[in-house]
Each structure stands twice: as structure tokens, then as C-alpha cells.
C-alpha angles and dihedrals in degrees: 000000000000110000131197112214115198106187131133098195102098096204096047093041092054093048093051091045091054091045091054095045090048087055088058097253127127118239138197110200120200128167102203134053094235088055089049092053090049089049094051093045089052101045144018115251129192097208141008127215107202130196111202100214111057129165091250101040149313124307095226097070088045090055093045092051089049092054094043091059091050099256105149096182106146114255132198116192118220114193148138088232101108104168118120087237090055090052092048092050092050094047092046089050088061108270117150093209141003125216123186122217131271095048138158114261091222088058091052089052089053093047091051092051092046094052094042092052090051089057097045092050093248106111088161108076090208115075133165126219112179107296090352123102104193124193106196095186095051091033091228134138133200122191113200086341097310122113118247121202119216126187118237089261096047091050092049090055095043091048089053090057092045091054092055107034112193092005120125111239118197124226089249091054091050092047087055089063091059105043096088094058090080103234121110117268110230123206091254097039094110094046092051092050093046090051090050092050090051090051093050101037105024138291094261096048091099126031123205124221102195113239090001110066141251140302139188111270124239116276 
């Protein structure tokens, strides 16, 4: 997943960024709402982590504006505001979850996984695809009972296919999943990673539609 983190606290923001990266996700971190608007306009994100008290405004109006324009990107609020009324306001504004600071980073990872699974139609973290047993929460894969190790980039691409089974994904859509990892995206990056996924998970795991894109192969 590509996650947008909106958090102005430098220490906490760095800790969350490192936690997300350690989970194999890509993250764009901004510290202001105006920067968040620019980030969302320039890229597609799978989930937003939103602080409510930012230097240039409050997160609730930002969230309401997001929902009013039809944006259904899942949002988890991260805030020190711990009153029941604050939680109600956040959830009523369109948040999918609400986590009060200070929180355990492992819990944040679990909340991110839970919200993401609800949006991809896989509430159960364990799914089976042919010979593959995939644990979305643990981010692990077994093929015919044997563990398969994926790099963070390989997992990001494979997760994109799992989230949209049977749907054709363009090269540009797949490249978007990798930009936040920091390394430069070469013209053949997607082809290289798709080839590696096929070697690790089976030749038919990803199908190619020439000139169009790629899709998850049939189980």
C-alpha cells in the first residue's frame, strides 16, 4: 500500500514512517494540510493517517472536505484528543478508525491492516490463491506449504493485484505503488518485478495484456 501520513510532530512522524516502511508499505509524510492536499492531488494513496491538530488548521474540516468531494480513501485519525465527543466527531466526519496518542506502533500496524482489508473485500487476513496461502496481516506467503520471501517492492505490487482480483492494472498504476519507496523508477522496473514474482510464486500468477497492463492470474 501507499500511505499518506499527515503528522507535524517530527519525532512521532519519523517513528510512524519507519514503522510503516518496516511493514513493507510505502509512505509519503507531510506536516501540513496544504502539503497533504498537494500530495493527494499528485498521487493515488491507499490510506491516510491524519493528525487533527496541524500548523495550518484542523484535520476534521480536511476530512469532511475529502468526503464531500466523493473521495473514499480510508482514513485513520491519530490524535491526542481523547474525549468521547472527539471520537464521535471524527467518525461522523468520515474516519474509518480513531487511534489516541500515545499508541503502540504495533497496534497502528494492526489497525492499518484491518482497515485496508475491509476496503479490499478481504476482512479475513488469511486468503488462498491456488497453491498460495497468504497472510495479509503477517505479510507472509507459503507456496505448497513452503515459505516464500518477497521484498517490500514485490509485496507492494502483489498486494495491489490481490486487492483487485481479475482487474487490469496499468503500468502507471503499478509504478505509483513504488514511488514512495525512494529509489528511482526505471522504465523496466515493473517488468523486472513482475518477472521476479512469477519466478517466486508461479509463472501464471500474473497475466500480461500487451500494451494494456497486468492482472492477477486465475487460481
